C-alpha positions in Angstrom: 32.5 -5.9 -6.4 30.5 -7.0 -9.4 26.9 -5.9 -9.9 24.6 -7.2 -12.6 22.3 -4.5 -14.2 19.3 -6.2 -15.7 18.1 -4.2 -18.7 14.6 -4.5 -20.1 13.2 -3.8 -23.5 14.5 -2.2 -26.7 17.2 0.5 -26.8 18.0 3.3 -29.1 21.5 3.3 -30.7 24.2 4.1 -28.2 21.9 3.9 -25.1 23.4 0.8 -23.5 27.0 2.1 -24.0 25.9 5.5 -22.5 24.2 3.7 -19.6 27.4 1.7 -18.9 29.5 4.8 -18.9 27.1 6.6 -16.6 27.1 3.6 -14.2 30.9 3.6 -14.1 30.9 7.3 -13.3 28.6 6.6 -10.3 30.2 3.4 -8.8 33.3 3.1 -6.7 36.4 2.4 -8.8 36.6 -1.2 -7.6 33.0 -1.9 -8.6 32.3 -3.5 -12.0 28.7 -2.9 -13.4 27.8 -5.5 -16.0 24.7 -4.9 -18.2 22.6 -7.9 -19.1 19.6 -7.7 -21.5 16.3 -9.4 -21.0 14.3 -9.9 -24.2 10.9 -11.4 -24.9 9.9 -13.3 -28.0 6.2 -12.3 -28.1 4.9 -8.9 -29.3 4.8 -6.4 -26.4 1.4 -4.7 -25.7 1.5 -0.9 -25.8 0.8 -0.4 -22.1 2.4 -1.1 -18.8 1.3 -4.7 -18.8 4.3 -5.3 -21.0 6.6 -5.2 -18.1 5.1 -8.3 -16.6 6.3 -10.2 -19.7 9.9 -9.6 -18.7 9.6 -11.3 -15.3 10.6 -14.8 -16.3 13.7 -13.4 -18.1 14.5 -11.3 -15.0 14.4 -14.4 -12.8 16.7 -16.3 -15.2 19.2 -13.4 -15.1 19.0 -13.3 -11.3 19.7 -17.0 -11.0 22.6 -16.5 -13.5 24.0 -13.7 -11.2 23.7 -16.0 -8.2 25.5 -18.9 -10.0 28.2 -16.7 -11.4 28.9 -15.1 -8.0 27.9 -11.5 -8.7 27.7 -9.5 -5.5 24.3 -7.9 -6.2 21.6 -7.3 -8.9 20.0 -4.1 -10.0 16.7 -4.4 -11.9 17.3 -1.4 -14.1 13.8 -0.2 -14.6 11.7 2.1 -12.4 8.8 -0.3 -12.6 10.8 -2.6 -10.3 9.5 -5.4 -12.4 9.7 -8.9 -10.8 11.5 -7.6 -7.7 9.6 -9.7 -5.2 10.1 -12.9 -7.2 13.8 -11.9 -7.7 14.3 -11.5 -4.0 12.9 -15.0 -3.5 15.1 -16.5 -6.2 18.4 -15.3 -4.8 20.3 -14.7 -1.6 22.5 -11.9 -3.0 21.0 -8.3 -2.7 18.3 -7.4 -5.3 17.8 -3.7 -5.7 14.9 -1.9 -7.5 15.4 1.8 -8.4 11.9 2.8 -7.3 12.0 1.1 -4.0 15.5 2.3 -3.1 15.0 5.9 -4.3 11.5 6.3 -2.8 12.8 5.3 0.7 15.9 7.4 0.4 13.7 10.4 -0.5 11.8 9.9 2.8 15.1 10.4 4.6 15.6 13.8 3.0 12.2 15.5 2.7 8.7 15.3 4.1 7.2 15.8 0.6 8.5 15.1 -2.8 7.3 15.4 -6.4 7.8 12.8 -9.1 8.5 13.2 -12.8 7.7 10.2 -15.0 8.5 9.8 -18.8 5.0 9.6 -20.2 1.3 10.1 -19.2 0.7 6.4 -19.3 2.9 5.9 -16.3 1.2 8.3 -13.9 -1.6 6.0 -12.7 0.9 3.1 -12.5 3.3 5.1 -10.3 0.6 6.2 -7.9 -0.2 2.5 -7.4 3.5 1.8 -7.0 3.8 4.5 -4.3 0.8 3.1 -2.5 2.2 -0.4 -2.6 5.4 0.8 -1.0 3.3 2.7 1.6 4.6 6.1 0.6 1.8 7.7 -1.5 1.1 10.3 1.3 4.7 11.6 0.9 4.1 12.6 -2.8 2.7 15.9 -3.7 2.0 15.1 -7.4 3.3 13.1 -10.4 3.8 14.8 -13.7 4.8 13.4 -17.1 7.7 14.7 -19.2 6.2 13.3 -22.4 9.5 13.2 -24.3 10.8 9.9 -25.5 14.2 8.7 -24.3 15.7 9.0 -27.8 14.5 12.6 -28.0 15.9 13.3 -24.6 19.3 11.9 -25.7 19.2 13.9 -29.0 17.5 17.1 -27.8 19.1 17.6 -24.4 18.4 21.3 -24.1 14.7 20.9 -24.8 14.4 18.0 -22.4 16.3 19.9 -19.7 14.1 23.0 -20.1 10.9 20.9 -19.7 12.3 19.1 -16.7 13.1 22.4 -15.0 9.6 23.7 -15.8 7.9 20.5 -14.4 10.2 20.5 -11.3 9.3 24.1 -10.5 5.6 23.2 -10.9 6.1 20.3 -8.4 7.8 22.7 -6.0 4.8 25.0 -6.3 2.6 22.0 -5.4 4.6 21.6 -2.2 7.4 19.3 -3.1 10.7 19.8 -1.2 12.7 17.6 -3.6 12.1 16.0 -7.0 12.3 12.3 -7.9 13.0 11.4 -11.5 10.8 8.3 -12.0 12.9 6.7 -14.8 16.5 5.3 -14.8 17.0 6.5 -18.4 16.3 10.2 -18.2 19.3 11.5 -16.3 21.9 9.2 -18.0 20.5 10.4 -21.3 21.3 14.0 -20.2 24.8 13.0 -19.2 27.0 12.7 -16.1 26.3 15.4 -13.5 22.9 16.2 -14.8 21.1 15.6 -11.5 23.4 18.2 -9.8 23.0 20.6 -12.7 19.2 20.4 -12.5 19.2 20.7 -8.7 21.2 23.9 -9.0 18.8 25.4 -11.5 15.6 24.4 -9.7 16.8 25.1 -6.2 15.8 21.7 -4.7 17.5 18.3 -4.8 16.9 16.2 -7.9 17.0 12.5 -7.0 18.6 10.2 -9.5 17.1 6.7 -9.1 19.8 5.0 -11.2 22.6 6.3 -9.1 20.7 5.7 -5.8 20.0 2.1 -6.8 23.7 1.4 -7.7 25.0 3.0 -4.5 22.4 1.1 -2.5 23.6 -2.1 -4.0 27.2 -1.2 -3.1 26.2 -0.3 0.5 24.3 -3.6 1.0 27.3 -5.6 -0.3 29.8 -3.7 1.7 27.8 -4.3 4.9 27.1 -7.9 4.0 23.3 -7.3 4.0 20.7 -8.9 1.8 16.9 -9.5 1.8 15.6 -11.6 4.7 14.7 -15.2 3.8 12.0 -15.0 6.4 10.4 -12.2 4.3 11.3 -13.8 0.9 11.5 -17.6 1.6 12.3 -20.4 -0.7 13.3 -20.2 -4.4 11.2 -19.4 -7.4 10.9 -22.1 -10.1 11.0 -20.7 -13.6 
């Protein structure tokens, strides 16, 4: 099985290699995760509107995956950027980390808390949850406010703050915790979700791992998005 992981944006030194290693640790041994970058030529705005600029590049990668006979595509960003257009553009399964991990969370708990990287993401993620029809299942969303390079380079500090925020979310009524970023747990290393779950006392949901395993399940069961729901092909 071969899965394309579409990577958005700029990356700190060693991040992509670390992400690939983490992906391989999650996948079945006969699954090959292949990371593909999407870049934009224009300057990116310093807000969440920047993710919209990646959509044409995402669709090009999705079409490439279809043509090169990949089995599935993971859009590796918790914004799920371009996911609806991507599902229209391809017949192979298209998986978004937010969509897959939010729905899985609903199988495991009545209420869950959400940790996002930065304050700027809180309002966006509330809208995201509403769009997926799941806002009522979320107790609160809190920001870590530590950059991914700092998480990678200051693991103990990042882990301590994650534990603090997770405990606050549990106090708010959360029965499990969703990490709203596909870069945080890989930056902390293999097994970090289980380690944090043990320390906090509730399950920590890893969206990167969930999205990869969801892609594998869909492929193994020969399932993909309905072409009645996502008809036609996008023209980019």
